[in-house]
C-alpha positions as CSV (number, residue, x, y, z in Angstrom):
1,M,-249.1,97.2,-11.2
2,P,-249.7,93.7,-12.7
3,S,-251.5,91.2,-10.5
4,L,-249.2,88.8,-8.8
5,I,-251.7,86.1,-9.5
6,H,-251.6,86.8,-13.2
7,I,-247.8,86.6,-13.2
8,A,-248.0,83.2,-11.4
9,I,-250.4,81.6,-13.9
10,P,-247.7,80.2,-16.2
11,A,-246.0,78.6,-13.2
12,F,-249.4,77.2,-12.0
13,L,-250.1,75.6,-15.4
14,S,-246.6,74.2,-15.7
15,L,-246.8,72.5,-12.3
16,V,-250.2,71.1,-13.2
17,V,-248.7,69.6,-16.4
18,I,-245.7,68.2,-14.5
19,E,-247.9,66.6,-11.7
20,S,-250.2,65.1,-14.3
21,V,-247.4,63.6,-16.3
22,V,-245.6,62.2,-13.3
23,S,-248.9,60.7,-11.9
24,A,-249.7,59.2,-15.3
25,K,-246.3,57.5,-15.5
26,R,-246.8,56.1,-12.0
27,G,-250.2,54.7,-13.1
28,S,-252.0,56.9,-10.7
29,S,-255.6,58.1,-11.2
30,L,-254.8,61.5,-9.7
31,Y,-256.0,63.3,-12.8
32,E,-259.1,62.8,-14.9
33,K,-259.5,64.7,-18.2
34,K,-263.0,66.0,-17.9
35,D,-262.5,67.0,-14.2
36,T,-259.2,68.8,-15.0
37,A,-260.9,70.6,-17.9
38,A,-263.7,71.7,-15.7
39,S,-261.1,73.0,-13.1
40,L,-259.2,74.9,-15.7
41,S,-262.4,76.4,-17.2
42,M,-263.4,77.6,-13.8
43,G,-260.0,79.2,-13.4
44,V,-260.2,81.0,-16.7
45,G,-263.7,82.3,-15.8
46,N,-262.4,83.5,-12.5
47,V,-259.6,85.5,-14.1
48,L,-262.0,87.2,-16.5
49,I,-264.8,87.9,-14.0
50,G,-262.0,88.9,-11.5
51,F,-261.5,92.2,-13.3
52,L,-265.0,93.1,-12.1
53,S,-265.0,91.5,-8.6
54,K,-261.4,92.6,-7.7
55,G,-262.1,96.1,-9.0
56,L,-265.2,96.3,-6.8
57,A,-263.3,95.1,-3.8
58,F,-260.4,97.5,-4.4
59,G,-262.8,100.4,-4.8
60,A,-264.5,99.6,-1.6
61,M,-261.2,99.5,0.2
62,I,-260.2,102.8,-1.2
63,V,-263.5,104.4,0.1
64,V,-263.0,102.9,3.5
65,Y,-259.3,104.0,3.6
66,E,-260.4,107.6,3.4
67,F,-261.9,107.1,6.9
68,R,-258.8,105.3,8.3
69,I,-258.2,105.5,12.0
70,F,-254.4,105.4,11.9
71,E,-251.6,106.2,9.5
72,I,-249.7,102.9,8.8
73,E,-246.5,103.4,6.9
74,Q,-245.3,100.9,4.3
75,V,-242.3,99.6,6.4
76,W,-241.2,96.1,7.3
77,W,-243.1,95.8,10.5
78,S,-246.3,97.0,8.9
79,W,-246.0,94.2,6.3
80,V,-245.5,91.7,9.1
81,L,-248.6,92.9,10.9
82,L,-250.5,92.9,7.7
83,F,-249.5,89.3,7.0
84,F,-251.0,88.1,10.3
85,A,-254.1,90.4,9.9
86,E,-254.8,89.3,6.4
87,D,-254.4,85.7,7.2
88,F,-256.8,85.9,10.1
89,S,-259.3,87.7,7.8
90,Y,-259.1,84.9,5.4
91,Y,-259.6,82.3,8.1
92,V,-262.8,84.1,9.3
93,F,-264.0,84.5,5.7
94,H,-263.3,80.9,4.9
95,R,-265.0,79.6,8.0
96,V,-268.1,81.7,7.4
97,S,-268.1,80.5,3.8
98,H,-268.7,77.0,5.1
99,R,-271.3,78.0,7.7
100,C,-273.5,80.6,5.8
101,R,-275.2,79.3,2.7
102,F,-275.0,82.7,0.9
103,F,-271.2,82.7,1.0
104,W,-271.1,78.9,0.5
105,A,-272.9,79.3,-2.8
106,S,-269.9,81.2,-4.1
107,H,-267.3,78.9,-2.5
108,V,-268.8,75.5,-3.1
109,N,-267.6,75.2,-6.6
110,H,-264.0,74.9,-5.3
111,H,-265.0,71.8,-3.4
112,T,-267.0,70.0,-6.2
113,S,-264.0,68.1,-7.7
114,R,-263.8,64.4,-6.5
115,R,-260.1,64.5,-7.3
116,Y,-257.5,66.3,-5.4
117,N,-254.6,67.7,-7.5
118,L,-253.0,71.0,-8.4
119,S,-255.7,71.7,-11.0
120,T,-258.2,71.7,-8.2
121,A,-256.6,74.8,-6.8
122,L,-257.6,76.6,-10.0
123,R,-261.3,75.6,-9.6
124,Q,-262.3,79.1,-8.4
125,T,-265.5,81.0,-8.0
126,W,-267.2,83.1,-10.7
127,T,-269.3,85.0,-8.1
128,G,-266.7,86.4,-5.8
129,W,-268.3,89.9,-6.4
130,T,-271.2,88.9,-4.1
131,G,-269.6,90.3,-1.0
132,G,-266.7,88.2,0.4
133,F,-264.5,91.3,0.3
134,V,-266.3,92.7,3.3
135,F,-264.2,90.5,5.6
136,W,-261.1,92.5,4.6
137,L,-262.6,96.0,5.0
138,W,-261.4,96.4,8.5
139,L,-257.8,96.5,7.3
140,P,-258.1,99.8,5.3
141,L,-260.2,101.2,8.2
142,V,-257.3,100.7,10.7
143,G,-254.9,102.2,8.2
144,F,-253.4,99.6,5.8
145,D,-253.0,100.9,2.3
146,P,-255.4,99.0,-0.1
147,A,-252.5,98.3,-2.4
148,M,-250.7,96.5,0.4
149,I,-253.8,94.5,1.2
150,V,-254.3,93.4,-2.4
151,T,-250.7,92.3,-2.6
152,M,-250.9,90.3,0.6
153,K,-254.1,88.6,-0.5
154,A,-252.3,87.6,-3.7
155,V,-249.4,86.2,-1.7
156,S,-251.8,84.1,0.4
157,L,-253.6,82.7,-2.7
158,I,-250.3,81.9,-4.4
159,Y,-249.2,80.0,-1.3
160,Q,-252.4,78.0,-1.3
161,F,-251.8,76.6,-4.8
162,W,-249.2,74.1,-3.8
163,I,-251.2,72.6,-0.9
164,H,-253.7,71.1,-3.3
165,T,-251.8,67.8,-3.9
166,E,-251.7,64.2,-2.8
167,T,-248.1,63.8,-3.9
168,I,-246.7,65.5,-0.7
169,G,-247.1,63.7,2.6
170,K,-246.8,65.2,6.1
171,L,-244.1,67.7,6.7
172,G,-243.2,67.3,10.4
173,P,-242.9,70.3,12.6
174,I,-244.0,72.6,9.8
175,E,-247.5,71.2,10.3
176,W,-247.8,72.9,13.6
177,I,-247.6,76.4,12.2
178,F,-248.3,76.4,8.4
179,N,-251.2,75.1,6.3
180,T,-249.9,72.1,4.4
181,P,-251.1,69.6,1.8
182,S,-252.0,67.2,4.6
183,H,-254.1,69.9,6.4
184,H,-255.8,71.0,3.3
185,R,-256.7,67.5,2.2
186,V,-258.7,67.3,5.3
187,H,-260.5,70.5,4.4
188,H,-261.5,69.1,1.0
189,A,-262.7,65.8,2.4
190,V,-266.3,64.8,3.2
191,N,-265.4,62.2,5.8
192,R,-267.6,63.0,8.8
193,Q,-264.8,63.9,11.1
194,Y,-263.2,66.2,8.4
195,L,-266.3,68.3,7.6
196,D,-265.8,72.1,8.0
197,R,-262.3,71.7,9.4
198,N,-258.9,73.4,8.7
199,H,-260.0,76.7,7.2
200,A,-256.5,78.1,7.2
201,G,-254.9,80.2,4.4
202,V,-251.2,80.2,5.2
203,L,-251.1,79.7,9.0
204,I,-252.8,76.7,10.6
205,I,-252.6,78.4,14.0
206,W,-256.0,80.0,13.7
207,D,-257.7,76.5,13.4
208,R,-255.7,75.3,16.4
209,I,-256.7,78.4,18.4
210,F,-260.4,78.4,17.5
211,G,-261.0,74.7,17.6
212,T,-261.5,73.9,14.0
213,F,-258.3,71.9,13.5
214,E,-258.4,68.2,12.5
215,P,-255.3,66.1,11.6
216,E,-255.2,63.8,8.6
217,V,-255.7,60.2,9.8
218,E,-258.2,58.5,7.8
219,K,-257.8,58.6,4.0
220,P,-259.8,61.6,2.7
221,V,-262.8,61.2,0.4
222,Y,-263.2,64.3,-1.8
223,G,-266.1,66.2,-3.1
224,I,-269.2,67.6,-1.4
225,T,-271.8,65.8,0.7
226,K,-274.2,65.7,-2.3
227,N,-272.1,65.6,-5.4
228,I,-273.5,67.3,-8.5
229,G,-272.3,64.8,-11.1
230,T,-271.3,67.3,-13.8
231,F,-268.2,68.7,-15.4
232,N,-270.1,71.6,-16.9
233,P,-268.4,74.8,-15.6
234,V,-271.6,76.8,-15.7
235,R,-273.5,74.3,-13.6
236,I,-270.6,74.0,-11.2
237,A,-270.5,77.8,-10.8
238,F,-274.2,78.4,-10.3
239,H,-275.8,75.2,-9.0
240,E,-276.0,76.4,-5.4
241,W,-277.3,79.8,-6.4
242,W,-280.1,78.1,-8.4
243,A,-280.9,75.8,-5.4
244,I,-281.2,78.9,-3.2
245,A,-283.5,80.6,-5.7
246,C,-285.7,77.5,-5.8
247,D,-285.9,77.4,-2.0
248,I,-286.8,81.1,-1.8
249,F,-289.5,81.1,-4.4
250,G,-290.9,77.7,-3.7
251,K,-291.3,77.5,0.0
252,G,-292.6,79.0,3.1
253,R,-292.6,82.0,5.4
254,L,-290.3,85.0,5.2
255,R,-288.1,83.7,8.1
256,D,-287.8,80.4,6.3
257,K,-286.6,82.2,3.2
258,I,-284.0,84.0,5.3
259,G,-282.9,80.7,6.7
260,Y,-282.5,79.2,3.2
261,V,-280.2,82.1,2.3
262,F,-278.2,82.8,5.4
263,G,-278.5,79.6,7.4
264,P,-275.8,76.9,7.2
265,P,-275.7,74.7,4.0
266,G,-278.4,72.1,4.2
267,W,-280.6,74.2,6.5
268,K,-284.2,73.1,6.6
269,S,-287.3,74.8,8.0
270,S,-289.2,73.3,11.0
271,V,-291.8,72.0,8.6
272,E,-289.3,70.2,6.4
273,Q,-287.6,68.7,9.5
274,L,-290.9,67.4,10.8
275,S,-291.8,66.0,7.4
276,G,-288.4,64.3,7.3
277,E,-288.8,62.8,10.7
278,R,-292.3,61.4,9.8
279,N,-290.9,59.8,6.6
280,E,-288.1,58.3,8.7
281,I,-290.6,56.8,11.1
282,K,-292.7,55.4,8.3
283,G,-289.6,53.8,6.8
284,L,-288.8,52.2,10.1
285,G,-292.3,50.9,10.4
286,G,-292.0,49.2,7.0
């Protein structure tokens, strides 16, 4: 069965072109050529590498499915259950990807653009094979067919394409239940109150339930807290992995090395924190 994502690619590209043309006619700076080229390059790389990463994930699901606890038929109600189960799995995965540096290293490239438009949605990881699929393995274990899971994951990603835009404002009551452009603009922003908020895939209800929701009030500023200043797709894809490698081989005790890999992004050892505090005190002392 052809991938739903691959089928949707022509529509994605067409909408990117339409949005860029409309924004240009309005005199907007929504798009920038090098930034858009970088996003499209990341998207192409993701599709090519995806044959490996998605194959690995699907294979793992098939193995786990052999040990399923229940037999869940492919009927309408099982698809409804799977929709909520898959969306919750995505929320957990996405939230962890912002709180654990190992998963952040794969996800950060999606946040590196300082623009926010439909091409940003295509700025996808090249290292998805590093283990993110484990967050979905409970689904085949309880009895959902792997083919159903892959289909529902594709539906979620297709939905998330259109929310990467500044051309759509707030959408009234829809904002209470569904992830929208307004909610996702917050997620991509580096304003202090917006950091690590709104991890939703399709449904914003998980953020509301688990306390990670933040409405869009202040104008979002896009990018990451330390922008990398490059449009090179290779550097975009691997810069955080390289930073992790430098921290592992260049510093400290074993527990510090573990912290650099699995701690939150920006984690520092106690020695580094103490050194930073001393430098701050020296700075205050003139």
